[in-house]
Backbone as JSON Lines, residues from 0, in Angstrom:
{"i":0,"aa":"X","n":[21.69,1.99,19.47],"ca":[21.82,2.08,18.14],"c":[20.65,3.24,17.78]}
{"i":1,"aa":"X","n":[20.88,4.49,16.66],"ca":[20.12,5.24,16.47],"c":[18.85,4.66,15.81]}
{"i":2,"aa":"X","n":[17.28,5.3,15.89],"ca":[16.94,4.65,15.38],"c":[16.63,5.09,13.42]}
{"i":3,"aa":"X","n":[15.71,4.03,12.96],"ca":[16.08,4.15,11.59],"c":[14.72,5.48,11.27]}
{"i":4,"aa":"X","n":[15.23,6.35,10.57],"ca":[13.78,7.23,9.89],"c":[12.74,6.41,9.08]}
{"i":5,"aa":"X","n":[13.49,5.91,8.21],"ca":[12.43,5.33,7.34],"c":[11.8,3.59,7.68]}
{"i":6,"aa":"X","n":[10.46,3.78,8.08],"ca":[9.63,2.77,8.02],"c":[9.72,1.82,6.96]}
{"i":7,"aa":"X","n":[10.47,0.35,7.33],"ca":[10.79,-0.87,6.31],"c":[9.36,-1.4,5.75]}
{"i":8,"aa":"X","n":[8.48,-1.7,7.06],"ca":[7.01,-2.13,6.78],"c":[6.27,-0.94,5.09]}
{"i":9,"aa":"X","n":[6.32,0.17,5.9],"ca":[5.51,1.19,4.83],"c":[6.39,0.97,3.67]}
{"i":10,"aa":"X","n":[7.45,0.85,3.66],"ca":[8.22,1.11,2.55],"c":[8.3,-0.05,1.81]}
{"i":11,"aa":"X","n":[8.35,-1.22,2.2],"ca":[7.68,-2.18,1.36],"c":[6.52,-2.48,0.8]}
{"i":12,"aa":"X","n":[5.39,-1.63,1.54],"ca":[4.36,-1.81,0.87],"c":[4.1,-0.9,-0.21]}
{"i":13,"aa":"X","n":[4.55,0.3,-0.27],"ca":[4.8,0.97,-1.36],"c":[5.48,0.57,-2.37]}
{"i":14,"aa":"X","n":[6.45,0.22,-2.18],"ca":[7.32,-0.86,-3.33],"c":[6.55,-1.41,-3.67]}
{"i":15,"aa":"X","n":[5.99,-2.6,-3.18],"ca":[4.93,-3.65,-3.78],"c":[3.76,-3.15,-4.27]}
{"i":16,"aa":"X","n":[2.77,-1.92,-3.88],"ca":[2.07,-1.14,-4.59],"c":[2.42,-0.46,-5.77]}
{"i":17,"aa":"X","n":[3.52,-0.04,-5.85],"ca":[3.72,0.37,-7.18],"c":[4.29,-0.39,-8.51]}
{"i":18,"aa":"X","n":[4.88,-1.73,-8.4],"ca":[5.23,-2.63,-8.8],"c":[3.35,-3.07,-9.09]}
{"i":19,"aa":"X","n":[2.93,-3.51,-8.34],"ca":[1.74,-4.19,-8.41],"c":[0.6,-2.99,-9.74]}
{"i":20,"aa":"X","n":[0.81,-1.63,-9.61],"ca":[0.18,-1.25,-10.44],"c":[1.03,-1.1,-12.06]}
{"i":21,"aa":"X","n":[2.43,-1.07,-11.83],"ca":[2.59,-1.47,-13.01],"c":[2.66,-2.48,-14.0]}
{"i":22,"aa":"X","n":[2.19,-3.71,-12.97],"ca":[2.16,-4.92,-13.58],"c":[0.85,-4.95,-13.61]}
{"i":23,"aa":"X","n":[-0.1,-4.82,-13.27],"ca":[-1.51,-4.34,-13.53],"c":[-1.69,-3.4,-15.09]}
{"i":24,"aa":"X","n":[-1.22,-2.44,-15.37],"ca":[-1.23,-1.71,-16.78],"c":[-0.52,-2.78,-17.94]}
{"i":25,"aa":"X","n":[0.45,-3.12,-17.31],"ca":[1.19,-4.05,-18.39],"c":[0.35,-5.02,-19.05]}
{"i":26,"aa":"X","n":[-0.64,-5.6,-17.8],"ca":[-1.42,-6.86,-17.96],"c":[-2.17,-6.54,-19.06]}
{"i":27,"aa":"X","n":[-3.44,-5.38,-18.8],"ca":[-4.39,-4.84,-19.44],"c":[-3.62,-4.66,-20.75]}
{"i":28,"aa":"X","n":[-2.92,-3.49,-21.3],"ca":[-2.32,-3.67,-21.71],"c":[-1.83,-4.65,-22.92]}
{"i":29,"aa":"X","n":[-1.64,-5.3,-22.29],"ca":[-1.27,-6.96,-23.25],"c":[-2.54,-7.34,-23.98]}
{"i":30,"aa":"X","n":[-3.08,-7.04,-23.08],"ca":[-4.99,-7.65,-23.52],"c":[-5.69,-7.32,-24.19]}
{"i":31,"aa":"X","n":[-4.87,-5.73,-24.68],"ca":[-5.53,-4.44,-25.43],"c":[-6.72,-4.38,-24.71]}
{"i":32,"aa":"X","n":[-6.86,-4.18,-23.49],"ca":[-7.69,-3.57,-22.6],"c":[-7.6,-2.13,-22.69]}
{"i":33,"aa":"X","n":[-8.34,-1.94,-21.45],"ca":[-8.59,-0.52,-20.92],"c":[-8.58,-0.7,-19.32]}
{"i":34,"aa":"X","n":[-7.16,-0.29,-18.45],"ca":[-7.68,-0.11,-17.22],"c":[-8.92,0.54,-16.41]}
{"i":35,"aa":"X","n":[-9.29,-0.01,-15.12],"ca":[-10.45,0.41,-14.88],"c":[-9.65,1.55,-13.93]}
{"i":36,"aa":"X","n":[-10.1,2.82,-13.78],"ca":[-9.8,3.93,-13.43],"c":[-9.94,3.5,-11.96]}
{"i":37,"aa":"X","n":[-10.95,3.39,-11.45],"ca":[-10.63,3.02,-9.83],"c":[-10.03,1.98,-9.5]}
{"i":38,"aa":"X","n":[-9.57,1.11,-10.07],"ca":[-8.59,0.41,-9.29],"c":[-7.52,1.06,-9.77]}
{"i":39,"aa":"X","n":[-6.79,2.05,-10.43],"ca":[-5.59,2.76,-10.93],"c":[-5.86,3.23,-9.74]}
{"i":40,"aa":"X","n":[-6.55,4.47,-9.89],"ca":[-6.68,5.27,-8.58],"c":[-6.46,4.62,-6.82]}
{"i":41,"aa":"X","n":[-7.06,3.6,-6.74],"ca":[-7.05,2.6,-5.56],"c":[-5.29,2.64,-5.0]}
{"i":42,"aa":"X","n":[-4.65,2.06,-6.06],"ca":[-3.33,1.87,-6.29],"c":[-2.47,3.12,-6.18]}
{"i":43,"aa":"X","n":[-2.99,4.02,-6.62],"ca":[-1.93,5.33,-6.95],"c":[-2.34,6.21,-5.37]}
{"i":44,"aa":"X","n":[-3.66,6.14,-4.81],"ca":[-3.81,6.24,-3.21],"c":[-2.93,5.57,-2.03]}
{"i":45,"aa":"X","n":[-3.31,4.08,-2.5],"ca":[-2.47,3.83,-1.48],"c":[-0.66,3.85,-2.01]}
{"i":46,"aa":"X","n":[-0.64,3.88,-3.03],"ca":[1.04,4.25,-2.89],"c":[1.49,5.43,-2.14]}
{"i":47,"aa":"X","n":[0.68,6.33,-3.17],"ca":[1.16,8.15,-2.06],"c":[0.88,7.71,-0.64]}
{"i":48,"aa":"X","n":[-0.49,7.16,-0.37],"ca":[-0.21,7.41,1.52],"c":[0.89,6.39,2.04]}
{"i":49,"aa":"X","n":[1.52,4.76,1.28],"ca":[2.31,4.03,1.83],"c":[3.54,4.87,1.84]}
{"i":50,"aa":"X","n":[3.66,5.61,0.76],"ca":[4.85,6.74,0.84],"c":[5.48,7.52,2.03]}
{"i":51,"aa":"X","n":[4.27,8.41,2.32],"ca":[4.1,9.25,3.16],"c":[4.0,8.86,4.75]}
{"i":52,"aa":"X","n":[3.39,7.66,4.66],"ca":[3.63,6.76,5.94],"c":[5.55,6.22,6.05]}
{"i":53,"aa":"X","n":[5.75,6.27,5.22],"ca":[6.93,6.09,5.27],"c":[7.96,6.55,6.05]}
{"i":54,"aa":"X","n":[7.85,7.89,6.24],"ca":[8.74,8.43,7.66],"c":[8.27,8.72,8.47]}
{"i":55,"aa":"X","n":[9.03,8.35,9.42],"ca":[8.66,8.16,10.79],"c":[8.28,9.62,11.68]}
{"i":56,"aa":"X","n":[8.63,10.52,10.9],"ca":[8.46,11.59,11.09],"c":[7.2,12.0,10.88]}
{"i":57,"aa":"X","n":[6.1,11.24,10.63],"ca":[5.1,11.76,9.69],"c":[3.57,11.99,10.48]}
{"i":58,"aa":"X","n":[2.96,12.84,10.34],"ca":[2.02,12.91,11.57],"c":[0.93,11.87,10.85]}
{"i":59,"aa":"X","n":[0.4,11.26,11.54],"ca":[-1.08,10.54,11.21],"c":[-0.36,9.47,10.68]}
{"i":60,"aa":"X","n":[0.74,8.87,11.06],"ca":[0.46,7.2,9.89],"c":[-0.13,6.41,10.31]}
{"i":61,"aa":"X","n":[-0.48,6.08,11.58],"ca":[-1.21,4.97,12.08],"c":[-2.72,5.52,11.29]}
{"i":62,"aa":"X","n":[-3.68,6.1,10.94],"ca":[-4.5,6.13,10.32],"c":[-4.38,6.11,8.45]}
{"i":63,"aa":"X","n":[-3.3,6.62,7.97],"ca":[-3.25,6.59,6.74],"c":[-2.83,5.33,6.27]}
{"i":64,"aa":"X","n":[-1.96,4.37,7.46],"ca":[-1.24,2.97,6.93],"c":[-2.99,1.89,7.33]}
{"i":65,"aa":"X","n":[-3.39,2.38,8.58],"ca":[-4.81,1.86,8.29],"c":[-5.8,1.78,7.23]}
{"i":66,"aa":"X","n":[-6.04,3.33,6.49],"ca":[-7.08,3.54,5.46],"c":[-5.69,2.7,4.1]}
{"i":67,"aa":"X","n":[-4.73,2.82,4.02],"ca":[-4.04,1.89,2.57],"c":[-4.32,0.42,3.25]}
{"i":68,"aa":"X","n":[-4.53,-0.45,4.17],"ca":[-4.28,-1.07,4.51],"c":[-5.86,-1.43,3.87]}
{"i":69,"aa":"X","n":[-6.93,-0.69,4.25],"ca":[-8.29,-1.38,3.82],"c":[-8.53,-1.08,2.66]}
{"i":70,"aa":"X","n":[-7.63,-0.14,1.7],"ca":[-8.15,0.15,0.1],"c":[-6.84,-1.15,-0.41]}
{"i":71,"aa":"X","n":[-5.65,-1.7,0.0],"ca":[-5.09,-2.55,-0.31],"c":[-5.66,-4.25,0.1]}
{"i":72,"aa":"X","n":[-6.13,-4.5,1.06],"ca":[-6.55,-5.15,1.1],"c":[-7.78,-5.81,0.11]}
{"i":73,"aa":"X","n":[-8.91,-4.74,0.28],"ca":[-10.42,-4.8,-0.51],"c":[-9.79,-5.03,-2.02]}
{"i":74,"aa":"X","n":[-9.01,-4.11,-2.51],"ca":[-8.65,-4.61,-4.14],"c":[-7.99,-6.06,-4.64]}
{"i":75,"aa":"X","n":[-7.18,-6.09,-3.0],"ca":[-6.33,-7.54,-3.12],"c":[-7.92,-8.95,-3.78]}
{"i":76,"aa":"X","n":[-8.63,-8.47,-2.29],"ca":[-9.77,-10.08,-2.45],"c":[-10.61,-9.48,-3.61]}
{"i":77,"aa":"X","n":[-10.23,-8.5,-4.44],"ca":[-11.61,-8.4,-5.54],"c":[-11.03,-8.99,-6.69]}
{"i":78,"aa":"X","n":[-9.44,-8.9,-7.04],"ca":[-8.71,-9.25,-7.77],"c":[-7.97,-10.86,-7.16]}
{"i":79,"aa":"X","n":[-8.04,-11.42,-6.38],"ca":[-7.29,-12.3,-5.74],"c":[-7.14,-13.27,-7.34]}
{"i":80,"aa":"X","n":[-8.02,-13.57,-8.12],"ca":[-8.14,-14.33,-8.92],"c":[-6.89,-14.36,-10.07]}
{"i":81,"aa":"X","n":[-6.38,-13.02,-9.88],"ca":[-5.37,-12.79,-10.67],"c":[-4.15,-12.39,-9.91]}
{"i":82,"aa":"X","n":[-3.74,-10.6,-9.73],"ca":[-2.99,-10.1,-9.35],"c":[-3.25,-9.8,-7.71]}
{"i":83,"aa":"X","n":[-3.85,-10.3,-7.43],"ca":[-4.41,-10.2,-6.38],"c":[-3.78,-10.09,-4.62]}
{"i":84,"aa":"X","n":[-3.06,-11.62,-5.17],"ca":[-2.24,-12.0,-3.58],"c":[-0.86,-10.84,-3.26]}
{"i":85,"aa":"X","n":[-0.59,-10.28,-4.31],"ca":[0.62,-9.5,-3.71],"c":[0.18,-8.12,-3.28]}
{"i":86,"aa":"X","n":[-1.15,-7.51,-3.88],"ca":[-1.87,-6.28,-3.25],"c":[-2.21,-6.73,-1.65]}
{"i":87,"aa":"X","n":[-3.43,-7.66,-1.4],"ca":[-3.2,-8.42,-0.26],"c":[-2.49,-7.9,0.7]}
{"i":88,"aa":"X","n":[-0.82,-8.78,0.61],"ca":[0.23,-8.72,1.03],"c":[0.54,-7.36,1.2]}
{"i":89,"aa":"X","n":[0.59,-6.53,0.27],"ca":[0.86,-4.67,0.56],"c":[-0.16,-4.29,1.5]}
{"i":90,"aa":"X","n":[-0.99,-4.87,1.88],"ca":[-2.23,-4.56,2.62],"c":[-1.82,-4.75,4.19]}
{"i":91,"aa":"X","n":[-1.27,-6.17,4.03],"ca":[-0.93,-6.73,5.53],"c":[0.4,-6.25,5.73]}
{"i":92,"aa":"X","n":[0.9,-5.38,5.18],"ca":[2.35,-5.16,5.17],"c":[2.03,-3.27,6.34]}
{"i":93,"aa":"X","n":[0.72,-2.82,5.46],"ca":[0.57,-1.83,6.22],"c":[0.17,-1.57,7.54]}
{"i":94,"aa":"X","n":[-0.75,-2.94,7.42],"ca":[-1.17,-3.19,8.78],"c":[-0.55,-3.87,10.07]}
{"i":95,"aa":"X","n":[0.31,-4.35,9.34],"ca":[1.73,-4.6,10.44],"c":[2.78,-3.59,10.63]}
{"i":96,"aa":"X","n":[2.78,-2.25,9.82],"ca":[3.26,-0.92,10.27],"c":[2.67,-0.6,11.41]}
{"i":97,"aa":"X","n":[1.29,-0.31,10.92],"ca":[-0.19,0.35,11.8],"c":[0.14,-0.1,13.27]}
{"i":98,"aa":"X","n":[0.27,-1.25,13.21],"ca":[0.54,-2.17,15.0],"c":[1.38,-1.95,16.02]}
{"i":99,"aa":"X","n":[2.46,-1.96,14.91],"ca":[3.41,-1.5,15.69],"c":[3.76,-0.11,15.88]}
{"i":100,"aa":"X","n":[3.06,0.79,15.78],"ca":[2.88,2.3,16.03],"c":[2.47,2.37,17.96]}
{"i":101,"aa":"X","n":[3.02,3.21,18.81],"ca":[2.16,3.23,19.89],"c":[2.5,3.97,20.89]}
{"i":102,"aa":"X","n":[1.63,4.23,21.56],"ca":[0.92,5.92,22.26],"c":[0.71,6.94,21.15]}
{"i":103,"aa":"X","n":[0.56,7.86,21.59],"ca":[-0.32,9.33,21.11],"c":[0.41,9.73,20.29]}
{"i":104,"aa":"X","n":[1.51,9.72,20.67],"ca":[2.75,10.54,19.64],"c":[2.6,9.97,17.99]}
{"i":105,"aa":"X","n":[2.38,8.9,17.9],"ca":[2.94,7.89,17.04],"c":[1.62,8.45,15.59]}
{"i":106,"aa":"X","n":[0.58,8.59,16.04],"ca":[-0.42,8.9,15.29],"c":[-0.68,9.67,14.28]}
């Protein structure tokens, strides 16, 4: 059975991060507020990082996934009373994807 070229955990984290970015922007817009630029930046950086790490051929996947995990879990904990739980879940998906990587060539 051939190995997939796409890491489904990283892809799931990317999709969930993008969904939560859209949800955050819609929620803030519905409240006639302006989104926190730093929160949008964290979500965009994490979405870009997880999109990069989706490819199993990408070099430095593990550090990128760990960094995205830290960003997402941190942001999710800050927003835990509103939209934080799915963001924490996306961070845990990144951590699980990074934990599956083994050996020096995966990194």
